[in-house]
Z-matrix of the N, CA and C atoms (Angstrom, degrees):
N
C 1 1.447
C 2 1.528 1 108.32
N 3 1.318 2 116.51 1 134.37
C 4 1.464 3 122.07 2 -179.12
C 5 1.527 4 108.28 3 -101.27
N 6 1.337 5 115.68 4 128.48
C 7 1.463 6 120.69 5 177.24
C 8 1.529 7 108.64 6 -86.19
N 9 1.303 8 115.65 7 131.04
C 10 1.455 9 120.56 8 178.81
C 11 1.523 10 109.22 9 -98.46
N 12 1.321 11 115.83 10 134.87
C 13 1.461 12 119.27 11 176.29
C 14 1.517 13 108.51 12 -78.19
N 15 1.326 14 117.00 13 153.59
C 16 1.458 15 119.36 14 -177.39
C 17 1.522 16 113.78 15 -68.91
N 18 1.335 17 118.78 16 -13.25
C 19 1.459 18 121.25 17 179.45
C 20 1.510 19 111.33 18 81.69
N 21 1.320 20 115.76 19 -176.50
C 22 1.460 21 119.49 20 -177.70
C 23 1.517 22 111.55 21 -67.93
N 24 1.322 23 115.50 22 152.48
C 25 1.453 24 121.31 23 177.81
C 26 1.523 25 109.20 24 -64.40
N 27 1.306 26 116.02 25 139.96
C 28 1.456 27 120.38 26 177.74
C 29 1.526 28 110.06 27 -99.98
N 30 1.333 29 116.59 28 14.26
C 31 1.459 30 123.32 29 178.20
C 32 1.523 31 107.47 30 -104.75
N 33 1.325 32 117.49 31 117.49
C 34 1.464 33 122.11 32 -172.50
C 35 1.519 34 110.72 33 -122.05
N 36 1.330 35 115.30 34 136.26
C 37 1.458 36 121.14 35 176.14
C 38 1.518 37 110.04 36 -117.17
N 39 1.319 38 115.88 37 124.41
C 40 1.454 39 122.81 38 171.97
C 41 1.527 40 106.28 39 -101.79
N 42 1.326 41 116.47 40 134.49
C 43 1.472 42 121.05 41 -179.00
C 44 1.521 43 108.91 42 -131.38
N 45 1.338 44 116.22 43 128.31
C 46 1.467 45 122.11 44 176.93
C 47 1.524 46 108.17 45 -110.64
N 48 1.341 47 115.14 46 131.10
C 49 1.461 48 119.08 47 178.38
C 50 1.516 49 110.10 48 -148.69
N 51 1.317 50 115.02 49 150.87
C 52 1.450 51 121.45 50 178.60
C 53 1.520 52 108.73 51 -75.34
N 54 1.343 53 116.04 52 125.43
C 55 1.472 54 122.32 53 -179.92
C 56 1.523 55 107.49 54 -128.70
N 57 1.319 56 115.89 55 95.20
C 58 1.461 57 119.35 56 -175.21
C 59 1.511 58 109.75 57 71.63
N 60 1.330 59 116.85 58 -123.27
C 61 1.459 60 121.26 59 -179.68
C 62 1.525 61 112.46 60 -94.62
N 63 1.328 62 118.17 61 -4.37
C 64 1.465 63 122.82 62 -176.69
C 65 1.519 64 111.34 63 -115.74
N 66 1.315 65 114.98 64 155.84
C 67 1.457 66 121.55 65 170.14
C 68 1.523 67 107.17 66 -94.05
N 69 1.310 68 116.56 67 126.02
C 70 1.458 69 122.30 68 -178.38
C 71 1.519 70 109.51 69 -109.05
N 72 1.330 71 116.04 70 136.96
C 73 1.464 72 121.55 71 177.79
C 74 1.520 73 108.43 72 -115.90
N 75 1.326 74 115.38 73 135.12
C 76 1.460 75 120.98 74 174.33
C 77 1.527 76 108.96 75 -118.90
N 78 1.320 77 114.57 76 154.74
C 79 1.466 78 122.77 77 174.84
C 80 1.514 79 105.42 78 -122.02
N 81 1.334 80 117.19 79 112.09
C 82 1.467 81 122.13 80 -175.30
C 83 1.530 82 110.97 81 49.80
N 84 1.315 83 116.16 82 47.99
C 85 1.475 84 125.56 83 175.91
C 86 1.527 85 113.99 84 70.33
N 87 1.325 86 118.94 85 7.00
C 88 1.472 87 122.18 86 176.59
C 89 1.531 88 108.33 87 -106.53
N 90 1.328 89 116.37 88 145.63
C 91 1.459 90 121.50 89 -179.15
C 92 1.524 91 111.06 90 -53.64
N 93 1.340 92 115.69 91 133.89
C 94 1.462 93 121.47 92 177.68
C 95 1.525 94 110.84 93 -120.14
N 96 1.356 95 117.45 94 -36.49
C 97 1.453 96 119.83 95 178.32
C 98 1.517 97 112.39 96 172.33
N 99 1.336 98 115.60 97 158.49
C 100 1.457 99 123.03 98 174.59
C 101 1.521 100 108.49 99 -115.01
N 102 1.337 101 115.99 100 143.80
C 103 1.456 102 121.48 101 -174.64
C 104 1.524 103 109.98 102 -139.43
N 105 1.335 104 116.55 103 153.34
C 106 1.454 105 121.69 104 -177.58
C 107 1.523 106 113.28 105 -81.22
N 108 1.335 107 117.86 106 -16.99
C 109 1.464 108 119.61 107 -179.56
C 110 1.526 109 110.48 108 -138.84
N 111 1.328 110 114.08 109 159.97
C 112 1.463 111 120.56 110 177.17
C 113 1.528 112 109.37 111 -61.43
N 114 1.335 113 116.48 112 -43.55
C 115 1.463 114 120.13 113 -178.74
C 116 1.526 115 112.35 114 -59.19
N 117 1.342 116 117.32 115 -43.19
C 118 1.466 117 120.50 116 178.04
C 119 1.525 118 110.60 117 -62.55
N 120 1.319 119 116.75 118 -42.68
C 121 1.469 120 120.83 119 -178.74
C 122 1.524 121 111.06 120 -64.83
N 123 1.318 122 116.29 121 -45.73
C 124 1.466 123 120.23 122 -179.59
C 125 1.522 124 110.29 123 -64.85
N 126 1.327 125 117.40 124 -42.32
C 127 1.472 126 121.00 125 179.08
C 128 1.535 127 110.64 126 -60.30
N 129 1.328 128 117.07 127 -43.97
C 130 1.462 129 120.98 128 179.38
C 131 1.528 130 111.49 129 -64.49
N 132 1.327 131 116.57 130 -44.13
C 133 1.461 132 120.80 131 179.21
C 134 1.530 133 110.92 132 -62.94
N 135 1.324 134 116.88 133 -41.70
C 136 1.469 135 120.71 134 178.53
C 137 1.527 136 111.60 135 -65.22
N 138 1.326 137 117.21 136 -41.05
C 139 1.471 138 120.32 137 175.95
C 140 1.520 139 110.58 138 -61.49
N 141 1.330 140 116.81 139 -43.04
C 142 1.462 141 120.92 140 177.61
C 143 1.516 142 111.51 141 -61.24
N 144 1.328 143 116.78 142 -42.50
C 145 1.468 144 120.94 143 179.83
C 146 1.519 145 111.39 144 -63.65
N 147 1.332 146 116.70 145 -42.01
C 148 1.466 147 119.50 146 178.47
C 149 1.531 148 111.24 147 -65.24
N 150 1.318 149 117.18 148 -35.04
C 151 1.466 150 121.02 149 177.45
C 152 1.517 151 110.58 150 -64.90
N 153 1.325 152 117.06 151 -43.31
C 154 1.467 153 121.34 152 177.35
C 155 1.524 154 109.80 153 -59.75
N 156 1.325 155 116.87 154 -45.95
C 157 1.464 156 120.41 155 -178.42
C 158 1.524 157 112.17 156 -67.40
N 159 1.323 158 117.86 157 -32.19
C 160 1.466 159 121.13 158 178.52
C 161 1.520 160 111.63 159 -65.55
N 162 1.339 161 116.41 160 -24.33
C 163 1.470 162 119.42 161 178.83
C 164 1.529 163 111.85 162 -97.94
N 165 1.340 164 116.98 163 13.31
C 166 1.456 165 120.78 164 173.65
C 167 1.517 166 115.25 165 98.38
N 168 1.310 167 118.33 166 0.39
C 169 1.463 168 120.97 167 179.49
C 170 1.522 169 111.61 168 -90.07
N 171 1.325 170 114.54 169 -179.21
C 172 1.455 171 121.70 170 175.52
C 173 1.517 172 107.82 171 -118.38
N 174 1.330 173 117.02 172 143.88
C 175 1.455 174 119.76 173 -177.42
C 176 1.515 175 110.92 174 -144.59
N 177 1.328 176 114.31 175 155.65
C 178 1.461 177 121.86 176 173.58
C 179 1.512 178 108.09 177 -139.06
N 180 1.329 179 115.87 178 154.71
C 181 1.460 180 122.22 179 177.15
C 182 1.520 181 107.59 180 -121.61
N 183 1.337 182 115.51 181 124.33
C 184 1.453 183 122.22 182 178.67
C 185 1.524 184 108.69 183 -117.43
N 186 1.333 185 116.32 184 141.22
C 187 1.457 186 121.03 185 -179.48
C 188 1.521 187 109.10 186 -129.37
N 189 1.334 188 114.15 187 134.32
C 190 1.456 189 119.71 188 175.74
C 191 1.515 190 108.71 189 -75.18
N 192 1.332 191 119.62 190 152.01
C 193 1.461 192 125.00 191 4.23
C 194 1.527 193 111.64 192 -81.81
N 195 1.280 194 115.18 193 161.42
C 196 1.471 195 124.09 194 173.59
C 197 1.521 196 114.73 195 66.04
N 198 1.337 197 117.90 196 21.26
C 199 1.465 198 120.84 197 178.83
C 200 1.525 199 112.31 198 47.28
N 201 1.326 200 115.96 199 54.80
C 202 1.456 201 122.37 200 177.79
C 203 1.521 202 109.61 201 -66.01
N 204 1.332 203 117.21 202 125.72
C 205 1.454 204 122.07 203 178.64
C 206 1.526 205 109.14 204 -74.81
N 207 1.340 206 116.35 205 127.91
C 208 1.469 207 122.78 206 -177.35
C 209 1.532 208 108.92 207 -109.91
N 210 1.324 209 116.28 208 134.40
C 211 1.460 210 120.90 209 174.40
C 212 1.532 211 107.69 210 -70.30
N 213 1.319 212 117.05 211 124.68
C 214 1.456 213 120.17 212 -175.19
C 215 1.527 214 114.20 213 -115.09
N 216 1.307 215 117.08 214 -3.11
C 217 1.460 216 119.22 215 178.81
C 218 1.524 217 109.16 216 -87.10
N 219 1.325 218 115.23 217 141.52
C 220 1.461 219 119.71 218 179.12
C 221 1.523 220 109.29 219 -77.24
N 222 1.303 221 115.49 220 142.44
C 223 1.465 222 120.17 221 178.64
C 224 1.522 223 110.17 222 -66.88
N 225 1.302 224 115.78 223 140.68
C 226 1.474 225 120.31 224 -178.79
C 227 1.502 226 111.47 225 -76.13
């Protein structure tokens, strides 16, 4: 009998935070992108989260300060 590993986690966290003069976004603590404004960073993180969910995963977007949870789904 072959044991199957559960595979990678399908739970993804995008985090946007101010790093010096740029807004930096990470995906599960790995670099995702740098942006000149908070709005650009949040938009990119939300797009990434929707992409994860479109492939069957779960995602959340957190924004500093205080890891504020941001709604990332588009209104119907």
